[in-house]
C-alpha positions as CSV (number, residue, x, y, z in Angstrom):
1,M,107.7,-0.2,-5.4
2,H,108.3,-1.0,-1.6
3,F,110.3,-3.2,0.8
4,I,109.3,-5.3,3.5
5,N,113.0,-4.9,5.2
6,P,113.9,-1.7,3.7
7,Y,117.4,-2.3,6.2
8,F,119.1,-4.4,3.9
9,L,119.3,-1.8,1.4
10,W,122.0,-0.4,3.4
11,G,123.9,-3.3,1.7
12,L,123.9,-1.4,-1.4
13,L,127.2,0.0,0.1
14,A,128.7,-3.4,-1.2
15,V,128.8,-1.9,-4.4
16,G,131.7,-0.3,-3.8
17,I,133.7,-3.0,-3.7
18,P,133.8,-4.0,-7.0
19,I,134.9,-0.9,-8.2
20,I,137.4,-0.3,-5.7
21,I,138.6,-3.5,-7.4
22,H,138.9,-2.5,-11.1
23,L,140.3,1.1,-10.0
24,F,143.1,-0.4,-8.2
25,N,145.0,-3.6,-9.8
26,F,146.9,-5.0,-7.0
27,R,148.4,-7.6,-9.2
28,R,152.2,-7.9,-9.2
29,F,154.0,-7.3,-12.8
30,K,155.7,-10.3,-13.9
31,K,158.5,-9.4,-16.4
32,V,158.4,-11.5,-19.5
33,Y,161.2,-11.2,-22.1
34,F,160.3,-11.1,-25.7
35,S,163.1,-12.2,-28.5
36,N,161.0,-9.8,-30.9
37,V,159.9,-6.2,-29.5
38,S,158.3,-5.2,-32.9
39,F,155.5,-8.5,-31.9
40,L,154.7,-6.7,-28.3
41,E,154.0,-3.5,-30.0
42,E,151.3,-5.3,-32.2
43,L,149.8,-7.2,-29.3
44,K,149.3,-3.8,-27.2
45,V,147.8,-2.0,-29.9
46,Q,145.5,-4.7,-30.8
47,T,144.6,-5.6,-26.9
48,Q,144.2,-2.6,-25.1
49,K,140.4,-1.5,-26.5
50,Y,139.0,-4.7,-25.9
51,S,140.8,-5.3,-22.6
52,R,139.5,-2.2,-21.4
53,L,135.8,-2.9,-22.4
54,K,136.0,-6.4,-21.1
55,H,136.8,-4.7,-17.2
56,L,134.0,-2.2,-17.8
57,L,131.3,-5.0,-18.8
58,I,132.6,-7.3,-15.8
59,L,132.4,-4.3,-13.2
60,A,128.8,-3.7,-14.5
61,M,127.8,-7.3,-14.0
62,R,129.3,-7.6,-10.5
63,I,127.5,-4.3,-9.4
64,L,124.5,-5.1,-10.8
65,A,124.7,-8.7,-9.0
66,I,125.3,-7.0,-6.0
67,I,122.5,-4.8,-6.6
68,C,120.0,-7.1,-7.1
69,L,120.6,-9.6,-4.3
70,V,120.5,-6.4,-1.7
71,L,117.0,-5.9,-3.0
72,A,116.0,-9.5,-3.0
73,F,116.7,-9.8,0.6
74,A,115.1,-6.2,0.9
75,Q,111.9,-8.0,-0.5
76,P,110.4,-5.5,-2.4
77,Y,107.1,-5.7,-3.4
78,L,104.6,-3.2,-5.9
79,P,101.1,-2.5,-3.6
80,F,98.2,-3.4,-4.3
81,M,95.3,-1.3,-5.6
82,G,96.9,1.3,-3.2
83,N,97.6,-0.4,-0.5
84,K,100.8,1.7,1.2
85,K,102.5,-1.3,3.1
86,A,101.8,-5.2,3.0
87,I,100.5,-6.8,5.4
88,Q,102.4,-8.4,8.1
89,G,101.9,-10.5,11.4
90,K,98.7,-12.6,12.3
91,N,95.6,-12.2,10.9
92,V,92.1,-12.3,11.9
93,V,89.4,-13.0,9.1
94,S,85.6,-12.4,8.6
95,I,84.0,-14.1,5.8
96,Y,80.3,-14.1,4.8
97,V,78.9,-16.4,2.4
98,D,75.2,-15.2,1.5
99,N,73.0,-18.3,1.6
100,S,69.7,-16.5,0.7
101,F,66.9,-18.1,-1.2
102,S,68.4,-16.0,-4.6
103,M,71.5,-18.0,-4.0
104,E,69.8,-21.0,-5.6
105,S,70.1,-19.3,-9.1
106,V,73.1,-20.5,-11.2
107,A,75.6,-19.1,-12.9
108,D,77.4,-21.4,-15.6
109,E,75.2,-24.3,-14.6
110,T,76.8,-23.8,-10.8
111,K,74.6,-23.2,-8.0
112,L,75.8,-19.2,-6.9
113,L,76.0,-21.0,-3.3
114,D,78.4,-23.5,-4.5
115,V,80.2,-20.6,-6.5
116,A,80.5,-18.6,-3.5
117,K,81.4,-21.2,-0.8
118,Q,84.7,-21.9,-3.4
119,K,85.3,-18.6,-3.3
120,A,86.0,-18.7,0.4
121,R,87.9,-21.9,0.2
122,E,90.2,-19.8,-2.2
123,I,90.3,-16.7,0.7
124,V,91.5,-18.9,3.1
125,S,93.6,-20.8,1.3
126,A,95.5,-17.1,0.7
127,Y,96.3,-16.8,4.6
128,P,98.7,-19.2,6.8
129,N,97.6,-21.5,9.3
130,S,98.1,-19.7,12.3
131,D,95.5,-17.1,11.3
132,L,92.0,-16.8,12.6
133,F,88.9,-17.1,10.7
134,Q,85.0,-16.2,11.5
135,L,82.3,-17.8,9.2
136,L,79.1,-15.6,8.7
137,T,76.1,-16.6,6.9
138,N,72.3,-15.3,7.3
139,D,71.5,-17.6,10.1
140,F,73.3,-15.8,12.4
141,E,73.9,-18.8,14.7
142,G,75.8,-18.6,18.0
143,K,78.5,-20.4,16.3
144,H,79.2,-17.8,13.7
145,Q,79.7,-15.3,16.8
146,H,83.1,-17.2,17.5
147,L,87.1,-17.7,15.3
148,F,87.9,-20.9,14.2
149,S,91.7,-22.3,12.8
150,K,91.6,-22.7,9.0
151,E,90.6,-26.7,9.3
152,E,87.2,-25.9,11.3
153,F,86.6,-22.8,9.3
154,L,86.3,-25.4,6.2
155,Q,85.1,-28.0,8.2
156,L,81.7,-25.5,8.8
157,L,81.7,-23.8,5.3
158,D,80.6,-27.5,4.2
159,E,77.7,-27.1,6.4
160,V,76.6,-24.0,5.0
161,E,73.0,-24.8,3.5
162,I,70.3,-22.2,1.7
163,S,68.6,-20.3,4.5
164,P,65.3,-18.4,4.2
165,S,66.8,-15.8,6.8
166,V,67.5,-12.2,4.6
167,R,69.7,-9.9,6.2
168,K,70.5,-6.6,5.1
169,L,74.5,-5.1,4.0
170,P,74.6,-3.2,7.6
171,E,73.7,-5.6,10.0
172,I,76.3,-8.2,8.3
173,L,79.2,-5.6,8.4
174,K,78.1,-4.9,12.0
175,R,78.5,-8.2,13.1
176,Q,81.6,-9.1,11.5
177,N,83.0,-5.7,12.7
178,D,82.0,-6.6,16.2
179,V,83.9,-10.1,15.9
180,L,87.0,-8.5,14.1
181,N,86.9,-5.8,16.5
182,L,87.3,-8.0,20.2
183,S,90.7,-9.3,18.7
184,P,93.7,-7.7,19.6
185,Q,95.1,-8.5,16.5
186,T,95.5,-5.7,14.2
187,N,95.2,-7.2,10.8
188,K,91.4,-7.5,10.2
189,A,89.7,-7.7,7.1
190,S,86.1,-8.7,6.1
191,Y,84.8,-10.7,3.1
192,L,81.1,-10.4,1.5
193,I,80.3,-13.3,-1.0
194,S,77.3,-12.1,-2.3
195,D,74.8,-11.5,-5.3
196,F,74.0,-8.2,-3.9
197,Q,70.3,-8.1,-4.0
198,K,69.5,-4.1,-4.4
199,S,66.4,-5.0,-2.0
200,V,68.7,-5.8,0.8
201,T,72.1,-4.1,0.0
202,L,71.7,-0.5,1.3
203,F,74.8,1.2,0.9
204,D,73.5,4.5,2.4
205,A,73.1,3.0,6.1
206,I,76.6,1.4,5.9
207,Q,78.5,3.1,8.9
208,N,82.4,2.9,7.6
209,D,84.7,1.0,10.2
210,T,87.8,2.2,9.5
211,N,89.7,-0.2,11.4
212,V,88.6,-3.1,9.2
213,S,89.7,-3.7,5.6
214,T,86.6,-4.9,3.8
215,Y,86.2,-6.9,0.5
216,L,83.2,-7.2,-1.8
217,I,83.2,-9.9,-4.0
218,P,79.9,-10.3,-6.2
219,V,79.0,-13.6,-7.8
220,I,76.4,-12.6,-10.8
221,P,74.0,-14.9,-11.6
222,Q,72.2,-15.7,-14.7
223,K,69.0,-13.7,-15.6
224,S,66.1,-15.3,-14.2
225,N,62.3,-14.5,-14.3
226,N,60.0,-14.7,-11.1
227,L,55.8,-14.1,-10.3
228,Y,55.0,-14.4,-6.7
229,I,52.3,-13.6,-3.7
230,D,53.9,-10.7,-2.0
231,S,50.9,-10.5,0.9
232,C,47.4,-10.8,1.6
233,W,45.0,-9.0,3.7
234,F,41.2,-9.0,4.5
235,D,38.7,-6.3,4.1
236,S,37.6,-6.3,7.1
237,P,39.5,-7.4,10.4
238,I,36.5,-8.9,12.2
239,L,35.4,-12.1,11.3
240,Q,32.4,-13.7,11.7
241,L,30.6,-17.0,11.6
242,N,28.8,-17.7,8.1
243,K,29.4,-14.4,6.8
244,N,31.3,-13.6,3.4
245,V,34.7,-12.5,3.5
246,K,36.9,-10.8,0.8
247,L,40.9,-11.7,1.0
248,N,43.0,-9.2,-1.1
249,V,46.0,-10.7,-2.8
250,K,48.9,-8.7,-4.0
251,I,51.0,-10.3,-6.5
252,K,54.1,-9.2,-8.0
253,N,56.0,-9.4,-11.3
254,A,59.7,-9.3,-10.9
255,S,60.0,-10.7,-14.6
256,D,61.0,-9.1,-18.3
257,I,58.0,-10.9,-19.6
258,A,54.0,-11.0,-19.2
259,Y,51.9,-13.6,-17.8
260,E,48.2,-14.5,-18.8
261,K,45.7,-16.2,-17.5
262,I,47.6,-18.0,-14.1
263,P,45.5,-19.9,-11.8
264,L,45.3,-18.7,-8.3
265,K,44.2,-21.1,-5.7
266,L,42.4,-20.4,-2.5
267,I,43.3,-23.6,0.4
268,I,41.3,-23.3,3.4
269,N,41.7,-26.1,6.1
270,G,43.2,-28.3,3.7
271,N,40.3,-27.5,1.3
272,Q,40.2,-25.7,-2.1
273,R,37.3,-22.6,-1.2
274,A,38.3,-20.5,-4.4
275,V,39.8,-20.3,-7.9
276,A,40.9,-17.3,-9.7
277,S,42.9,-16.3,-12.7
278,F,44.7,-13.2,-13.5
279,D,47.2,-11.3,-16.0
280,V,49.8,-9.2,-15.3
281,K,52.3,-6.7,-17.1
282,E,56.0,-7.0,-17.0
283,K,57.5,-5.4,-14.0
284,D,54.2,-4.7,-12.4
285,E,52.0,-5.6,-9.8
286,L,48.1,-6.0,-9.3
287,T,45.7,-6.6,-6.1
288,M,42.8,-9.3,-7.1
289,S,40.5,-10.3,-4.4
290,V,39.0,-13.8,-3.6
291,S,36.0,-14.1,-1.7
292,Y,34.4,-17.3,0.5
293,R,31.7,-18.1,3.2
294,I,32.9,-18.6,7.0
295,T,31.8,-22.3,7.6
296,E,33.9,-22.8,11.3
297,S,34.6,-20.9,14.1
298,G,37.9,-21.2,16.1
299,Y,41.5,-21.4,14.7
300,Q,41.8,-21.7,10.7
301,S,45.1,-22.0,8.5
302,G,45.1,-21.7,5.0
303,Y,47.1,-20.4,1.5
304,V,46.9,-19.1,-1.8
305,E,48.8,-20.7,-4.2
306,L,50.2,-19.3,-8.0
307,T,52.5,-21.9,-10.1
308,D,55.5,-20.4,-11.4
309,Y,58.8,-22.1,-12.3
310,P,61.9,-22.0,-11.7
311,I,61.6,-20.0,-8.5
312,V,59.1,-21.5,-6.4
313,Y,59.5,-20.8,-3.1
314,D,57.4,-18.0,-3.0
315,D,54.4,-19.0,-5.0
316,K,52.5,-20.1,-1.5
317,F,51.3,-17.6,1.2
318,Y,50.4,-18.7,4.5
319,F,47.9,-17.4,6.8
320,S,45.5,-17.8,10.3
321,Y,42.6,-16.3,11.5
322,N,40.4,-17.2,14.7
323,V,36.8,-17.1,14.4
324,A,35.5,-15.9,17.9
325,K,32.9,-18.1,19.1
326,N,31.9,-15.7,21.5
327,I,32.9,-12.2,22.6
328,A,33.0,-11.0,26.3
329,V,31.3,-7.9,27.3
330,M,31.2,-7.0,30.6
331,L,28.9,-3.9,31.8
332,I,29.8,-2.2,34.9
333,N,26.9,-0.5,36.1
334,G,26.3,2.5,38.2
335,S,22.8,2.9,40.4
336,E,21.2,0.3,37.9
337,E,21.5,-2.0,34.5
338,S,20.6,-0.5,31.5
339,Q,17.7,-2.0,29.3
340,Y,19.0,-0.7,26.2
341,L,22.3,-2.1,26.3
342,N,21.1,-5.6,28.0
343,K,18.9,-5.9,24.8
344,I,21.9,-5.2,22.3
345,Y,24.1,-7.7,23.8
346,Q,21.3,-10.3,23.8
347,L,20.6,-10.1,20.4
348,D,23.5,-12.4,19.2
349,S,24.5,-15.7,20.4
350,V,28.0,-14.3,20.0
351,F,27.8,-11.9,23.0
352,T,28.8,-13.6,26.5
353,L,26.9,-10.6,28.9
354,S,28.0,-10.1,32.6
355,N,26.7,-7.4,34.6
356,V,28.2,-6.1,37.6
357,N,27.8,-3.1,40.1
358,E,30.2,-0.5,40.6
359,R,30.6,-2.2,44.5
360,N,31.0,-5.6,43.1
361,I,33.6,-5.5,40.6
362,D,35.4,-8.5,40.5
363,Y,39.2,-6.7,38.5
364,A,40.6,-10.8,38.3
365,A,37.9,-11.1,35.6
366,F,38.5,-8.1,33.1
367,R,41.4,-10.3,31.4
368,N,38.4,-12.9,30.4
369,N,36.7,-10.3,28.7
370,D,36.6,-8.1,25.0
371,L,34.6,-5.1,26.0
372,I,34.0,-3.6,29.3
373,V,31.5,-1.0,29.3
374,L,31.1,1.7,32.2
375,N,27.4,2.3,32.7
376,G,26.1,5.6,34.6
377,L,29.0,5.6,37.3
378,K,29.2,9.0,39.0
379,T,32.8,8.1,40.1
380,I,35.4,6.2,38.9
381,S,37.7,5.3,41.8
382,T,41.4,4.8,41.9
383,G,41.8,1.2,41.9
384,L,39.4,1.1,39.2
385,T,41.0,3.4,37.2
386,Q,44.6,1.2,37.6
387,E,42.8,-2.0,36.5
388,L,41.1,-0.6,33.7
389,K,44.4,1.3,32.2
390,R,46.0,-2.2,32.5
391,F,43.2,-4.0,30.9
392,V,43.2,-1.4,28.0
393,D,47.2,-1.2,27.6
394,N,46.8,-5.0,27.3
395,G,44.7,-5.0,24.2
396,G,40.9,-4.3,25.6
397,S,38.3,-2.2,24.7
398,L,36.3,0.3,26.6
399,L,33.0,2.0,26.4
400,V,32.2,5.0,28.7
401,F,28.7,6.7,28.9
402,P,29.1,8.6,32.1
403,A,26.3,9.5,34.6
404,T,23.9,11.9,34.8
405,N,26.0,13.8,37.5
406,I,29.4,12.6,37.6
407,D,32.1,13.9,39.4
408,F,34.2,16.2,37.3
409,E,37.7,15.3,39.4
410,S,37.7,11.4,39.5
411,Y,36.6,11.5,35.8
412,R,39.4,14.3,35.2
413,Q,42.1,11.7,37.0
414,F,40.6,9.0,35.0
415,S,41.2,10.7,31.3
416,T,44.8,11.7,32.3
417,T,45.8,8.3,33.7
418,L,44.2,6.4,30.4
419,N,45.5,9.3,28.1
420,I,42.0,10.1,26.6
421,N,39.0,13.2,26.0
422,T,38.9,14.8,29.8
423,Y,34.8,15.3,30.8
424,E,34.9,19.5,31.0
425,N,31.2,20.6,32.1
426,K,28.0,20.1,31.3
427,D,26.2,22.3,28.2
428,S,22.3,22.0,28.3
429,T,22.3,23.6,25.0
430,D,19.8,22.0,22.4
431,T,21.4,20.7,19.4
432,R,21.5,17.5,17.4
433,V,24.0,15.0,15.5
434,E,25.3,16.3,12.1
435,Q,28.4,14.2,11.2
436,L,29.0,10.8,11.0
437,N,32.6,9.1,10.2
438,I,31.7,6.5,7.6
439,H,35.4,6.2,7.2
440,H,35.9,4.4,11.1
441,P,35.5,0.7,11.3
442,V,32.4,1.2,13.6
443,F,30.1,2.7,10.9
444,A,32.2,1.4,7.5
445,D,30.0,-1.5,6.9
446,V,27.1,0.0,8.3
447,F,26.1,2.3,5.1
448,E,27.5,2.1,1.3
449,K,26.5,5.3,0.8
450,L,25.8,8.3,3.4
451,P,22.4,9.7,2.7
452,E,22.1,13.3,2.3
453,N,19.5,14.0,4.6
454,I,20.1,11.2,7.0
455,D,18.3,11.5,10.8
456,L,20.9,11.6,13.1
457,P,20.5,11.3,17.0
458,K,18.7,14.7,18.7
459,V,20.4,16.3,21.6
460,F,19.3,17.9,24.8
461,S,22.4,18.3,27.2
462,F,25.8,17.0,27.1
463,Y,28.9,16.8,28.4
464,T,31.8,18.6,26.9
465,F,35.4,17.3,26.4
466,A,38.7,19.8,27.3
467,S,40.4,20.6,24.6
468,K,43.4,18.3,24.3
469,Q,45.9,16.9,22.0
470,L,45.6,13.4,21.5
471,T,47.2,12.1,18.3
472,R,45.3,9.1,18.0
473,K,41.8,10.5,18.4
474,E,39.0,10.0,16.2
475,Y,35.7,11.0,16.0
476,L,32.9,8.7,15.4
477,L,29.8,11.2,15.8
478,R,30.1,15.0,16.0
479,M,27.5,17.7,16.5
480,L,25.9,20.7,14.8
481,N,28.4,22.8,16.9
482,N,31.0,21.2,16.2
483,K,31.6,19.4,19.5
484,D,32.3,15.6,19.8
485,F,29.5,13.4,20.3
486,L,31.0,9.8,20.6
487,T,35.1,9.5,20.3
488,A,37.5,6.7,19.7
489,C,41.0,7.2,21.1
490,I,44.0,4.4,20.8
491,T,45.7,4.1,24.1
492,G,48.3,1.4,24.8
493,K,47.4,-1.7,22.7
494,G,43.8,-1.3,23.3
495,I,40.6,1.5,22.6
496,V,38.7,3.6,24.5
497,Y,34.9,4.9,23.5
498,Q,34.1,7.7,24.7
499,S,30.3,9.3,25.0
500,A,29.7,12.8,25.3
501,V,25.8,11.9,27.2
502,P,24.9,9.0,29.3
503,L,22.0,6.2,28.3
504,D,19.0,8.7,29.7
505,A,16.3,9.7,27.4
506,S,16.2,13.5,29.2
507,W,20.0,14.1,27.3
508,S,19.4,12.8,24.1
509,N,17.3,9.9,22.0
510,F,20.8,8.0,21.2
511,P,19.7,5.3,22.8
512,R,16.5,5.1,20.9
513,H,17.7,5.7,18.1
514,A,18.4,3.3,14.7
515,I,22.1,4.0,14.7
516,F,22.8,2.7,18.6
517,V,22.3,-0.4,17.2
518,P,24.8,-0.9,14.8
519,A,26.8,1.4,16.6
520,L,27.3,-0.7,19.7
521,L,27.1,-3.9,17.9
522,N,30.7,-3.0,15.8
523,I,32.1,-1.6,19.3
524,A,31.6,-5.4,20.5
525,L,32.7,-6.7,17.3
526,Q,36.0,-4.6,16.9
527,S,37.0,-5.5,20.5
528,Q,37.9,-9.1,19.3
529,P,41.6,-9.7,19.6
530,I,42.9,-9.1,16.3
531,T,45.8,-11.4,15.7
532,K,48.4,-11.4,12.7
533,L,47.5,-12.8,9.4
534,F,51.3,-14.1,9.4
535,Y,54.8,-13.6,10.3
536,T,58.0,-13.7,8.4
537,I,60.8,-16.3,8.9
538,G,63.7,-14.1,10.3
539,N,61.9,-11.1,11.4
540,D,58.9,-11.8,13.5
541,E,61.0,-13.3,16.1
542,S,58.5,-12.9,18.8
543,I,54.7,-12.7,19.3
544,A,52.4,-11.9,21.7
545,L,48.9,-13.9,22.6
546,K,46.6,-12.8,24.9
547,N,44.3,-15.0,27.6
548,I,46.9,-17.8,27.6
549,N,47.7,-19.6,31.0
550,L,50.0,-22.3,31.0
551,Q,48.9,-24.8,34.1
552,G,51.3,-27.2,36.6
553,E,53.1,-29.1,33.9
554,D,51.4,-28.0,30.6
555,V,54.2,-27.0,28.1
556,L,53.9,-24.7,25.2
557,K,54.9,-26.4,22.1
558,L,54.8,-25.7,18.5
559,K,54.0,-28.1,15.9
560,N,53.3,-29.2,12.4
561,E,52.7,-32.8,11.9
562,A,53.1,-32.9,8.0
563,L,56.7,-31.5,8.9
564,G,57.4,-33.7,11.8
565,F,58.2,-30.4,13.6
566,D,57.5,-30.3,17.5
567,V,59.7,-27.3,19.4
568,I,58.9,-25.9,22.7
569,P,59.3,-22.3,22.0
570,E,60.6,-19.5,25.0
571,H,58.0,-18.1,26.5
572,K,57.3,-15.3,29.3
573,N,53.9,-13.5,30.8
574,M,53.7,-10.1,30.5
575,D,50.9,-8.8,32.3
576,S,47.5,-10.7,31.0
577,Q,50.0,-11.3,27.8
578,L,52.4,-14.5,26.9
579,E,55.2,-13.5,24.8
580,V,56.7,-16.2,22.8
581,S,60.1,-16.2,21.4
582,F,61.3,-18.7,18.6
583,H,64.8,-17.5,18.4
584,N,65.1,-19.2,14.7
585,Q,63.7,-22.5,15.5
586,V,61.2,-21.9,12.7
587,K,62.8,-22.8,8.9
588,Q,60.1,-23.9,6.9
589,A,57.1,-21.5,5.4
590,E,53.8,-23.7,6.6
591,N,50.7,-23.5,9.0
592,Y,52.1,-24.1,12.6
593,K,49.6,-24.7,16.0
594,L,50.8,-23.9,19.2
595,F,49.6,-25.9,22.1
596,A,49.0,-25.4,25.8
597,G,49.5,-28.5,27.1
598,K,47.0,-30.7,24.8
599,D,44.8,-27.2,24.5
600,L,45.1,-25.4,20.8
601,V,45.6,-21.9,21.9
602,S,46.8,-20.3,18.4
603,N,47.2,-21.1,14.5
604,I,50.5,-19.3,13.5
605,S,51.8,-18.7,10.1
606,F,55.4,-18.3,8.9
607,N,56.3,-17.0,5.3
608,Y,59.9,-16.5,3.8
609,D,60.7,-12.9,3.4
610,R,59.8,-11.2,0.2
611,N,63.0,-9.4,-0.4
612,E,64.6,-12.1,-1.8
613,S,61.8,-12.8,-4.5
614,R,62.9,-9.1,-6.0
615,L,65.6,-10.4,-8.2
616,D,67.4,-7.2,-8.8
617,F,71.1,-7.1,-8.5
618,Y,73.8,-4.6,-8.3
619,T,76.2,-4.9,-11.2
620,I,79.7,-4.2,-10.8
621,K,79.4,-1.0,-12.1
622,E,76.8,-0.2,-9.9
623,I,78.9,-0.9,-7.1
624,E,81.7,0.5,-7.9
625,Q,80.2,3.9,-8.1
626,Q,77.7,3.4,-4.9
627,L,81.6,3.0,-3.1
628,K,83.0,6.0,-4.7
629,D,79.3,8.1,-3.8
630,K,79.7,7.1,-0.4
631,Q,82.9,7.5,0.3
632,L,84.0,4.1,1.7
633,N,87.2,4.3,1.0
634,N,87.9,1.3,3.2
635,F,85.9,-1.3,0.9
636,T,87.6,-3.0,-2.3
637,L,85.6,-4.4,-5.1
638,I,87.2,-7.4,-6.0
639,E,86.5,-9.5,-9.7
640,S,88.9,-12.2,-9.8
641,G,87.6,-13.2,-12.9
642,K,89.5,-16.3,-14.2
643,K,92.3,-15.5,-11.9
644,H,92.6,-18.1,-8.6
645,L,91.3,-15.8,-5.6
646,G,93.6,-16.9,-3.4
647,M,96.4,-16.1,-5.6
648,L,94.5,-12.1,-5.9
649,I,94.2,-12.1,-1.9
650,K,98.1,-12.5,-1.6
651,E,98.7,-10.0,-3.8
652,I,96.1,-7.4,-1.9
653,N,97.6,-8.3,1.0
654,Q,101.5,-9.1,0.2
655,G,101.7,-7.1,-2.8
656,I,103.1,-8.5,-6.4
657,K,106.6,-10.2,-4.5
658,L,109.8,-9.4,-6.6
659,W,112.2,-10.7,-4.7
660,K,112.2,-14.1,-7.0
661,L,112.8,-11.8,-9.7
662,F,116.1,-10.1,-8.3
663,V,117.7,-13.4,-7.4
664,I,116.6,-14.8,-11.1
665,L,118.3,-10.9,-12.5
666,A,121.4,-11.5,-9.6
667,L,122.3,-15.3,-11.3
668,I,121.8,-13.7,-14.7
669,F,124.4,-11.2,-14.0
670,L,126.8,-13.2,-12.2
671,L,126.5,-15.8,-15.3
672,G,127.2,-13.1,-17.3
673,E,130.4,-12.2,-15.4
674,V,131.7,-15.9,-16.0
675,V,131.1,-15.8,-19.8
676,L,133.0,-13.0,-19.8
677,I,135.9,-14.1,-17.8
678,R,135.9,-18.0,-19.2
679,L,135.2,-17.2,-22.9
680,W,136.3,-13.5,-23.9
681,K,139.7,-13.8,-24.2
């Protein structure tokens, strides 16, 4: 037992007053004359024993009454769950209400979100009107970074609705602690009301703030089944007009039951392009493929869909892609143009080819090209090196065919700046290409299976590459002497391909070999800017887009006419890219269109976070064990049960108050004294 006002315990000295009164009876004796002495002796014998007992009982009643009154003024209480002392003074309180999709589940025919909001009201009711409160939800809005009065908090609480945003427990706690620690008040408490999904409740990543008392309040949902689409992707990132493509769809079953013959639909630009069915076992997943033919160029949008109840928000998965109308290739030539390159990039109308001499380069045109080919340059100037680095860093592709008599020093500086292979020296040894990397995207679709005795290019002379540790380098072709013949180095956001030989018949037969055509075509196809198929609401707050120029009064807008959605996102130019930030403007999973003025510049798809689809929750016992194992001593798990949460919070903060009990006991003892005096004759 502890006391709020322990100094009142000095009042226990007052217990000595009735003791002194009873020990020293200051009454004056009065003479009474009796005619019969024998009667007096009989009366004395009969009353002496009872009188002594009566006085002792009265003394006890008075002592106990004084003790109880003193204790009542000292305000005793029993600490709650190991709290050392009751909280005194002004409080600052943060309450997190989980409003993610999983809170749409029900418990006792009531939505978990409504249950959580009611618990938040009960928590607030346990505090005085003078205290300040923060309301935090998954939305992380600006207003959730401020402290409010009790009345303002309750108004904000009424506005809370289900949100697509998903937050992990450590970032929620950090938000709460950041606001609480800005307050000068010493009494700081944070409450988290949630269903505590395992996918987001990461106890291992929690940093315990000992300045804040943290209370976990679980709301337990009823068991639900869920079948959902987790993600999708194409077999190849290169999408071409009038070609068949294969879309892979990952489906997960978070249920305790199996599903059979569930239909899966593929919708492209509003038209159903494929349908399939699948079976999946309980607590299992599968990847299935649907194929269709690309019949339109430009920006395309679609979605895959299955049917599942009662959880439906994850039954559709949206995606967008771009089928290039043309691929821009720039050839920067040394002494003369290459007939080999010209013929290849004039084979298909998809390629837009431009030839420039090294002395007449328009650097501003680099940003309008997907692939730049250096053909037969003896030296590479510093200016050209810097512009090529900027081009590659922003996602461009570069292919290098050296001259027959390169300036090794200028090539060394070029290689160092771009962090690629360095041309070291010339080797005139006859050899041939022995290895072809069929796992690299350039050759992945060229061969179904590599023939055993495949004819590969012959080499008469070649440049060797200096030994250099490049973590993102791959060989495409390798010679019999284990030297690289054609390599690819990822640098910045782009890729640089390097050939060990010029396009000269005296060095190799590579330009006339059958492998030359698919290699050069696929390098160009791979140079297309690959946009993400989809983004996740709440996770991807900014995206980078290439080759978008806002002119004059043009405004960038993100639109979805069916939803009536039309916003102007924040954007800024970063070299040749436009960085677009959405800042929680997108709330609904759908396909959207991005316009610069009246021009469509991209299709963008947003999906809900699939972490919410995994209906796996911590139980009460598991939470207790986690808190114990991670030594989160400042955390307390609260099970309110049938007891009003507000009353429980008061007991936590103030302990179980006993002053009323002692007042009642004092009155009982005083009443007992009166009874003894009045009725005991």
